[in-house]
C-alpha positions in Angstrom: 17.9 -27.7 -12.7 19.0 -24.4 -14.3 21.0 -22.0 -12.2 20.8 -18.2 -12.2 23.4 -16.5 -14.5 26.1 -14.0 -13.1 25.2 -10.4 -13.0 26.4 -8.6 -16.1 26.9 -4.9 -16.6 24.9 -2.8 -19.2 26.6 -2.0 -22.5 24.0 0.6 -23.4 21.7 2.9 -21.4 19.7 6.0 -21.8 16.7 8.2 -20.8 13.7 8.0 -23.2 11.3 11.0 -23.4 7.9 9.4 -23.3 5.9 12.6 -23.1 3.9 14.3 -20.3 7.2 15.5 -18.9 8.3 12.0 -18.2 11.7 10.4 -19.0 12.1 6.6 -18.7 15.4 5.0 -17.8 16.5 2.0 -19.8 19.5 -0.2 -20.1 20.7 -3.2 -22.2 22.8 -6.1 -21.1 24.0 -9.3 -22.8 24.8 -10.0 -26.4 24.2 -6.9 -28.6 23.2 -9.2 -31.5 21.3 -11.7 -29.4 17.7 -12.6 -28.9 15.7 -9.6 -27.7 14.0 -9.7 -24.3 12.5 -7.1 -22.0 12.1 -7.2 -18.2 8.8 -5.7 -16.8 9.4 -5.1 -13.1 6.8 -5.4 -10.4 5.6 -3.2 -7.6 4.1 -1.3 -9.3 6.8 1.2 -8.6 10.0 -0.7 -7.7 12.3 -0.2 -10.7 14.7 -2.7 -12.1 17.6 -4.2 -10.1 20.8 -6.0 -11.2 19.5 -9.3 -10.0 16.8 -9.2 -12.7 19.5 -9.6 -15.3 20.4 -13.1 -13.9 17.4 -14.9 -15.5 18.9 -14.7 -19.0 22.0 -16.3 -20.6 24.1 -13.2 -21.5 25.7 -15.0 -24.4 22.4 -15.5 -26.1 20.0 -12.7 -25.0 20.0 -9.0 -25.6 18.1 -8.0 -22.5 16.3 -4.6 -22.1 15.5 -3.4 -18.6 13.6 -0.2 -17.8 12.2 1.6 -14.9 8.5 2.4 -15.3 7.2 5.9 -15.0 8.1 7.9 -11.9 10.1 5.1 -10.2 13.7 3.9 -10.1 15.9 6.1 -12.2 13.0 7.5 -14.3 12.0 11.1 -13.8 10.2 12.9 -12.3 10.1 10.5 -9.2 7.1 9.6 -7.2 9.3 10.1 -4.1 8.8 13.8 -4.7 5.2 14.4 -3.4 4.9 17.2 -6.0 5.2 14.8 -8.8 1.8 14.4 -10.6 0.8 10.7 -11.1 -2.2 11.4 -13.3 -0.3 10.4 -16.4 1.0 7.2 -14.9 -1.6 4.5 -15.8 -1.4 1.1 -17.4 -2.3 2.6 -20.7 0.7 5.0 -20.4 3.1 2.2 -19.5 2.0 0.0 -22.4 2.7 3.0 -24.8 6.1 3.5 -23.1 7.0 -0.1 -23.8 6.1 0.2 -27.5 8.0 3.5 -27.8 11.1 1.9 -26.2 10.9 -1.2 -28.5 10.8 1.0 -31.5 13.5 3.3 -30.1 15.9 0.3 -29.8 15.0 -1.0 -33.3 13.6 -4.3 -32.0 11.0 -6.1 -34.1 9.7 -8.6 -31.5 10.9 -9.4 -28.0 10.4 -12.0 -25.3 8.6 -10.3 -22.4 9.4 -11.3 -18.8 7.5 -10.0 -15.8 6.5 -11.0 -12.2 3.7 -10.0 -9.9 2.5 -6.5 -11.1 5.0 -7.1 -14.0 2.9 -10.1 -15.0 -0.3 -8.0 -15.1 1.5 -5.4 -17.2 2.9 -8.1 -19.5 -0.5 -9.5 -20.2 -1.9 -6.1 -20.8 0.9 -5.2 -23.2 0.9 -8.5 -25.0 -2.9 -8.3 -25.5 -2.6 -4.8 -26.9 0.5 -5.6 -29.1 0.6 -9.3 -29.8 2.6 -8.7 -33.0 5.5 -7.3 -30.8 5.8 -10.3 -28.6 7.8 -13.5 -29.4 7.3 -15.4 -26.1 6.2 -14.6 -22.6 7.8 -15.8 -19.3 6.0 -14.9 -16.1 6.3 -15.5 -12.3 3.9 -14.8 -9.5 1.0 -14.3 -11.9 -1.5 -11.6 -11.1 -4.2 -9.8 -13.1 -4.7 -7.0 -10.5 -8.4 -7.6 -10.4 -10.4 -6.0 -7.5 -10.7 -9.5 -5.9 -6.9 -9.9 -5.9 -6.3 -6.4 -4.4 -8.9 -7.2 -1.8 -7.1 -10.5 -0.9 -3.7 -8.8 -0.6 -4.9 -5.9 1.6 -7.7 -7.6 3.5 -8.2 -11.3 3.0 -4.7 -12.6 3.7 -5.0 -10.8 7.0 -6.6 -14.1 8.2 -3.1 -15.6 8.0 -1.3 -12.6 9.6 -4.0 -11.2 11.9 -1.6 -9.2 14.2 0.2 -7.6 11.3 -3.0 -6.8 9.5 -4.5 -5.1 12.5 -1.5 -2.9 12.6 -2.0 -2.1 8.9 -5.7 -1.5 9.5 -5.0 0.8 12.5 -2.8 3.0 10.3 -5.9 4.7 8.9 -8.4 6.9 10.8 -10.7 4.9 13.1 -13.9 5.8 11.3 -12.5 4.3 8.0 -11.2 1.0 9.3 -14.2 -1.0 8.3 -14.0 -0.2 4.6 -11.6 -0.6 1.8 -8.2 0.5 3.2 -6.4 1.0 -0.1 -8.0 4.3 -1.2 -7.6 5.6 2.4 -3.9 4.9 2.2 -3.8 6.5 -1.2 -5.2 9.7 0.3 -2.8 9.6 3.3 0.2 9.1 1.0 -0.7 12.4 -0.7 -1.4 14.3 2.5 0.2 17.8 2.9 1.8 16.7 6.2 5.1 14.8 5.5 4.8 13.0 8.8 1.4 11.6 7.7 2.9 10.5 4.4 5.9 8.8 5.9 3.9 6.9 8.5 1.5 5.7 5.8 4.4 4.5 3.6 6.0 2.6 6.5 2.7 1.0 7.6 2.0 -0.2 4.1 5.6 -1.5 3.6 5.5 -3.3 6.9 2.3 -5.1 5.8 3.8 -6.1 2.4 6.9 -7.4 4.1 4.8 -9.4 6.5 3.0 -11.2 3.7 6.3 -12.3 2.2 8.1 -12.9 5.5 7.9 -16.7 5.2 10.0 -16.7 2.0 13.3 -15.7 3.6 16.0 -13.4 2.3 16.7 -9.8 3.0 14.0 -7.2 2.2 14.7 -5.0 -0.8 15.9 -1.4 -0.2 12.7 -0.4 -2.1 10.8 -1.4 1.1 13.3 -0.2 3.7 15.0 3.0 2.4 12.5 5.8 3.4 12.8 7.7 0.1 12.5 4.7 -2.1 9.8 3.3 0.1 7.6 6.4 -0.2 7.9 6.5 -4.0 7.1 2.8 -4.3 4.2 2.8 -1.9 2.8 5.9 -3.5 2.7 4.3 -6.9 1.3 1.0 -5.5 -1.6 2.8 -3.8 -2.2 4.9 -6.9 -2.6 1.8 -9.0 -4.4 -0.4 -6.6 -6.9 2.3 -5.6 -7.8 2.4 -9.3 -7.8 -1.4 -9.8 -4.7 -1.2 -11.9 -6.5 1.1 -14.4 -8.0 -2.1 -15.9 -11.6 -3.3 -16.3 -12.4 -6.2 -13.9 -11.4 -9.5 -15.6 -10.4 -7.9 -18.9 -7.1 -9.7 -19.1 -8.8 -13.1 -19.0 -11.5 -12.1 -21.4 -9.0 -10.9 -23.9 -6.5 -13.8 -23.5 -7.4 -15.2 -26.9 -5.3 -12.4 -28.4 -2.3 -14.3 -27.0 -2.9 -17.2 -29.4 0.3 -18.1 -31.1 2.5 -16.6 -28.4 4.2 -19.4 -26.5 4.8 -18.8 -22.8 5.5 -20.2 -19.3 3.9 -19.1 -16.1 5.9 -20.0 -13.0 3.9 -19.8 -9.8 4.6 -20.9 -6.2 2.1 -23.1 -4.4 2.6 -21.0 -1.3 2.3 -17.6 -2.9 0.3 -15.7 -0.2 0.4 -12.4 -1.9 -1.0 -13.7 -5.2 -2.7 -17.1 -4.8 -2.4 -19.7 -7.5 -6.0 -19.4 -8.7 -5.2 -16.5 -11.1 -2.4 -18.4 -12.8 -4.6 -21.5 -13.0 -7.4 -19.5 -14.6 -5.1 -17.8 -17.1 -3.7 -21.3 -18.1 -7.3 -22.2 -19.1 -7.7 -19.2 -21.4 -4.2 -18.6 -22.8 -4.0 -21.1 -25.7 -0.2 -21.4 -25.6 0.5 -20.7 -22.0 2.1 -23.5 -19.8 1.7 -23.3 -16.1 4.6 -24.6 -13.9 3.7 -24.9 -10.2 6.6 -24.7 -7.8 5.5 -26.7 -4.8 7.9 -25.0 -2.4 7.7 -21.5 -4.0 6.1 -18.3 -2.7 5.5 -14.9 -4.2 9.1 -13.7 -4.8 11.6 -15.1 -7.1 14.0 -15.6 -4.2 11.7 -18.2 -2.7 12.7 -21.8 -3.2 12.7 -23.1 -6.7 11.2 -20.0 -8.4 14.3 -18.5 -10.0 15.5 -21.9 -11.3 12.2 -22.5 -13.1 12.3 -19.0 -14.7 15.8 -19.6 -16.0 14.7 -23.0 -17.3 12.0 -21.3 -19.3 14.3 -18.6 -20.8 16.9 -21.2 -21.6 14.3 -23.2 -23.5 13.5 -20.2 -25.7 17.2 -19.4 -26.1 17.8 -22.9 -27.5 14.8 -22.6 -29.8 16.1 -19.2 -31.1 19.5 -20.7 -31.7 18.0 -23.6 -33.6 19.1 -26.3 -31.1 15.9 -26.8 -29.2 
């Protein structure tokens, strides 16, 4: 089984002006003349981390990582409640990716994403199939209303105590409805104490859902400033169904024809059940589904990272003409 690669340091980085007053942070690691790949982080709203560089052979790949609008090192940051998120939508992120590809002089690149990053990867590839050489995904989601409802309501059947705490974080007269738009409102409340409590309640729930997978929680969920920015973007997207029409990524999957890809999904992914990956494997003509029997939602769960590296290694060999 393939092992993760050592963390390598960027040899190039910058801030890209994407319009609307936004600047997107990007960095490049690996072989400057190697096979281009881009990492699409999850959240939405986490930003890239050094560990994301470990899924690619640095001797073969030229890996581009970037922080999506208003998160990570991109500016302005969602952690500032004054930052306007109205120009942060899926359509804007797709345009940012294309602008970055052209800025770096890349013709086509392998696109890698997980969780929300899988949703954005599908949306980008269906909008710009000519820009994509291969796709590698983990923890596959489409951010459909049914998936959002599962994550913030349905999976509460498995974590009832934790979900009741999450539910009780909203006003009593709003606890029987959709909690996501209520949290979205609380996260933009004028009172900083209201905002901070809503961010912590949301983060505590997300951590509960992945609690069976082991490992230390990311600072994105535990550092108060990072947590607020992340949760604010999450709620902004999920209150708007990812700014996508329900089911559009499956309906438009035929546009991925000719793009080979691998979807790595854990059998015990409680945050994003296997059904979405299974359904996408039926409509993506060249997509292969790899089910990790011991895996969960995060790449740190057993067997997930190794399968991701196995997929990127396969495309590295093909690019080098040895596979």
